[in-house]
C-alpha positions as CSV (number, residue, x, y, z in Angstrom):
1,M,88.9,157.9,197.3
2,S,87.1,160.8,195.6
3,E,87.1,161.4,192.1
4,V,90.0,164.2,192.4
5,E,91.8,161.8,194.7
6,F,91.8,159.2,191.5
7,L,92.8,162.0,189.3
8,F,95.8,162.7,191.5
9,Y,96.9,159.2,191.0
10,A,96.3,159.2,187.4
11,V,98.5,162.4,187.1
12,C,101.3,161.0,189.0
13,I,101.3,157.9,186.5
14,V,101.7,160.5,183.7
15,E,104.3,162.5,185.5
16,S,106.6,160.2,187.0
17,N,105.3,156.5,186.6
18,L,104.7,157.0,190.5
19,D,108.4,157.8,191.3
20,S,108.4,159.9,194.3
21,T,112.3,160.6,193.6
22,A,111.8,161.6,190.0
23,V,113.5,164.9,188.6
24,G,112.3,166.0,185.4
25,K,113.1,168.9,182.8
26,D,113.4,172.2,184.2
27,N,113.9,170.7,187.7
28,D,110.3,169.4,188.1
29,R,110.5,167.2,191.1
30,G,108.7,164.2,192.8
31,I,105.7,162.1,192.1
32,A,103.6,164.9,190.7
33,Q,106.5,166.6,189.2
34,I,106.0,170.1,191.0
35,T,107.8,172.8,189.3
36,P,110.0,175.0,191.4
37,I,107.5,178.3,190.2
38,L,104.6,176.3,191.5
39,E,106.3,175.5,194.9
40,L,106.8,179.3,195.2
41,D,103.5,180.0,194.3
42,Y,102.2,177.6,196.8
43,F,104.2,179.0,199.5
44,Q,103.3,182.7,198.8
45,R,99.7,181.7,199.0
46,T,99.6,179.3,201.9
47,G,102.9,180.2,203.6
48,Q,103.6,176.6,203.7
49,H,106.9,174.9,202.8
50,I,106.7,171.5,201.2
51,N,109.1,168.9,200.0
52,P,108.1,168.1,196.4
53,F,109.5,164.5,197.0
54,S,107.2,163.8,199.8
55,T,104.2,162.1,198.2
56,K,101.9,163.7,200.9
57,D,102.9,167.2,200.4
58,S,102.7,166.6,196.6
59,E,99.1,165.4,197.1
60,R,98.6,168.4,199.4
61,V,99.6,170.7,196.8
62,F,97.8,169.1,194.2
63,M,94.4,169.3,196.2
64,Y,95.0,172.8,196.8
65,Y,95.1,173.6,193.1
66,A,92.4,171.3,192.4
67,E,90.0,173.1,194.6
68,K,91.1,176.5,192.9
69,N,90.7,175.0,189.4
70,G,87.8,172.6,189.7
71,P,85.4,171.0,189.9
72,Q,85.8,169.3,186.4
73,I,88.8,167.0,186.5
74,E,89.7,167.9,183.0
75,R,90.2,171.4,183.8
76,I,92.1,170.6,186.9
77,A,94.4,168.2,185.0
78,K,94.9,170.8,182.2
79,K,95.5,173.6,184.5
80,W,98.2,171.2,186.3
81,N,100.1,170.8,183.1
82,G,100.2,174.4,182.3
83,A,98.5,176.2,179.2
84,G,98.4,175.9,175.4
85,P,97.5,173.2,172.9
86,K,99.7,170.6,174.6
87,T,97.4,170.3,177.4
88,E,94.9,168.5,175.3
89,I,97.6,165.6,174.5
90,Y,98.2,165.8,178.3
91,W,94.5,165.4,179.2
92,K,94.3,162.4,176.9
93,K,97.1,160.6,178.6
94,V,95.6,161.3,182.3
95,K,92.2,160.6,181.0
96,R,93.3,157.1,180.0
97,E,95.1,156.5,183.2
98,F,92.1,158.0,185.2
99,D,89.6,155.6,183.5
100,K,91.7,152.5,184.1
101,V,92.0,153.5,188.1
102,Y,88.6,154.9,188.4
103,Y,86.5,152.4,186.7
104,N,88.2,149.2,187.6
């Protein structure tokens, strides 16, 4: 697995505790908690519809934005979370999980 694939796994732990059926605040959905706005943006950019409850589709969306926001995993994770000071707190959570899966 690549570093970004490990990052996706860590993000999914933080976002949904690996629950592909999760629905969060603001109707964020699936294992990676894809927002309706992100789903629309992805469709407008790629012409591809996704099922946010599909882990495969969620990973495809994550990898698409990771390629646009990378290559540093910290930047990718923070951009996945959004913007503002809370991204630093989010990154610390993701980094903790990333370190567990990547280095073990």
